[in-house]
N, C-alpha and C positions, 0 to 999 in steps of 0.2 A: 505494500500498499502504501500511497508518497505521500513524504510528511509536510508538503506545504502548508502553507497557513502559518499565520505568524498568531505563536502561543503568547496567551495572559493568562493573568490571573486576580483575581476582583476580590478585595475582599468582606467577602459580609459583613461580616462581626471582628473582634476580637479571636484573634484566630482558628478563624474561618474563611476559608479560599475555597472558591469556588476558579477551576481553571478553563478558560474556553478559546479555540482557535477565532482568528477573524480574516477572512476573506474576500477582498475585494469589497476593499473599506474607500467609500466617496461612494458606491453608485447608488443609480436614486432608488431601487426598492430594497427595503432592508428586512432582510427573516431569518430565523431563530431555530436549529433543527434542534431536536428534542432524540434522543438514542433512546432505547427498551432498557429491559434491567438486562443488569448484568452488563449494560454496557458503557461505549469511549467514544471521546473525541474521531478519534480516527478513521471511524466504523465508515466516518461519511468523509471519507479523504476524495478516493477514486471519481466520486460522484461531483462534491464543490465547485470543482474548477468549472463543468455545465453551466452552473448554476451565476459567477461569477461573467464568463461571458455576453450570462442575458443579462448584463444590468442589476445582476442583486449583489448586497453589500449581506455574507453570510457569517451571523454568529452560531459555534456549535460549541456546546458548554459538555465538560463532563457532570451530570448531577453529582449532588452533595452525596456521600461514600462511595461514588465510582470513580475509577480513572484515580488523575491525576489532581483529584478536590479532595479535601478534608472531608475526616472518615468520623466524628464524633458517635460515640456514645448515645442511640438517644433513640429514640420515634421515627421515623421513615415512611413520613407519612405523606399522601397527597396533598395537602396543604403549604407542610415545607417545602417541598419541591415545587411547588406554586409562585411562592413566597421566593422561594432563591430567584426562577426566571422573570418573575416581577421585580425584585430587587434591581437583576444586573440589566436588564430594559435601560431604567432607572441609569442606572448607570450610565450607561451607553448613551439616554436621551434620545430610547427609542416610546417611551412612553407616550407618547403621543400618534403612534402609528406605525405597526409592523404584522407581517405573514410568520404565522408560529405554526410549526410542522413537526410532528412529532409518527416516530413509527415504536410499535408495538404498545408496551407499557409507557412509551412517549406519549403514543396516540391516547391514551388512558389523560395520561396526562396535564395535554395540552384540550382536549374538554375543558379538565377539571381548572385550568385557570382562565378558559372563555367565561366558567360561567362566574368567575373570579373578580378578572381583572378585563371586561371586555370593553372598557371604552380604553384600551390601550393598541385594542387587536385590529388589523385590515380585514385579516384572512382568516377564516380556520382553518390547517389538512392536519385529519387525523386518519395511520394508513395501517391498515392489518394489526387493529386489537380489538379487544371486547368491554365494553364499561361493566361489563360485571362478571366477573368468572365461573362467578358456579351459578351460571346461568340452569343451569340441567345437571341431570347423575354420571354423566359420562366426564363433564369440564369438571364438578368436582373429584370426583379420581383419580384422570388427570393430573391433576395439579398440587392434592395432599400428596401423591407419589413423587410428584418431583416438589417440594417441598423436602420430604422424609427427604431423598436421594440430597439434596446441595445442604445440607446439612453436613448427612454424613459426610458425604466427599465433593464438592464443587467444583473441585477438574473431573473427575469419572464421569460426572453430569452435562458437562459444557462436550466434552471429547463427545458423549451420547447425542447431545442434541444439537450444535451447530452443524454437521451433516443434513439433516434434517429442516433445516432452515432452506435447503437450497433447492433448486429443481434439479439443478447438475450441481452437485456437490465442487468444492474448488480443490487444488491439489493438499499433500498434507502439508507443503511449508505458510498457508495460506489459512488449512485449517489450525493449525496450532499456536501463529500467530494470533488468531480471534479468540482459541481457548487461552492462551495464558495473556493475555489485553485485558478478554475479561475474569479473570480472577485477580487483578489488579481490583478489584468491587470488594470493601469490607466483609468477612461472609457473615458479623452483624446487622452491616446496610443492607446488604444481600437478603436477608431472615427476614429480617423487617419490613423493608419493602413490597415484599410480593404478599406477605400476609396481609399488609392494607387494601393491597390491590385486590385479593383476595377476596374477604368479607366487604368491601361496599362497593353497594349496585350503586351505578351512575344513570343506567337506564332511564328511572320516571324522572332525573333532573333534565334529560338529554332536551326534551321542549322548550327551554326556557333557553337555551344559544339562540342570541340573533343575528352573532359577528356568521357574512359570509362561509359556509362552508364545503369543504373540498373533504369527501368519503374515496381512501385508494383502497382496495379491497385489490389479491392477488388469484389467477387461478386455479395454482396449487398451494395455498397456506393452506396448513392444518384445516381440515373442513369444520371444527367447532368454534375457528377463531375464521374461519369465512366466513363463517353463521351468523356471530357477532359482532363482525365487521359489517355486516349487510344490515342489520339489525340499527347500529347506531344509523346507517343514512335514512334508513324508516324513523328512526324518531326525530331526528333535527328537521326542523319545519323547512321546507325549500332548497336543503341540499341539494350538492349536485353526486354521484357517482360513478369513478371509471375504476374499471374492473383489467386489470392488467394482466395480457395473457402470456403463456409460457415463462410463469416465474412461477414463485419460493415466497417464503414470509420475507424477505429483503430486498424487493422492485427493482430498488437504486443501486441496487449491485450487480443483478442478473439483466435487468431491460430496463437499463438506466434513461436509451432517447424515449421511452415511451413513459417513462416516470415525469422524467421532463418537458416530454409534449404534452401529461395532464398538469403538473407548474403550473406553464407559461398560461397555458388554456384556460387557464383559473381566474389569474393574476394579473394578464397585459392586461 
């Protein structure tokens, strides 16, 4: 993966820093990309240059507890994540209007963000996420097993999960980078974040979202997540849906051209 982009750290409070990359500073449209559970800012490195070429000023943070950001012992709730993103937006002088895009758990976080801070957004994009992980018996079983395995052995779980994110899995070197980078998430942070993600049902609140919203789904995402993503589209008034073909859970990596077309078609 490319290592371009300028790395910065923003002090949210004493002894608590949020690491982020910035690409294309000064471009006309401001966009924040939010990674998923155990994700990291470098996950977007191969895709972000395409956004810069299309005149986006892009900021990609490591969520609290993840990547190179601080990892305090605490509850990692969605309120905490959303508040961090809001404070980062204020620090950047973006709080008068920017695009926010979240993938997987990041998609859930940006939905939560849009409910809390709608006045700061021009557009909302949620990709391949669930607004309620325990929405059916199958999902409950899968995620309880995932949490149990993560508690026991995070690396073993990630080596099983990462190839399943893709329709066409990457080579071993790329998988190894993905796994090692995901392990920069503090175990206590990963467990806490997934606990709150699992327990809170956001679906009854989605009708309140007033920000123009794009929901992105993938043809070959996991079946339960795909259903959950489509449900989000149905629950947000006037939302737009783009279903990306020939890709698994991470469309910005497997089908970046169509992912970019979905974004530019919605925000330009």
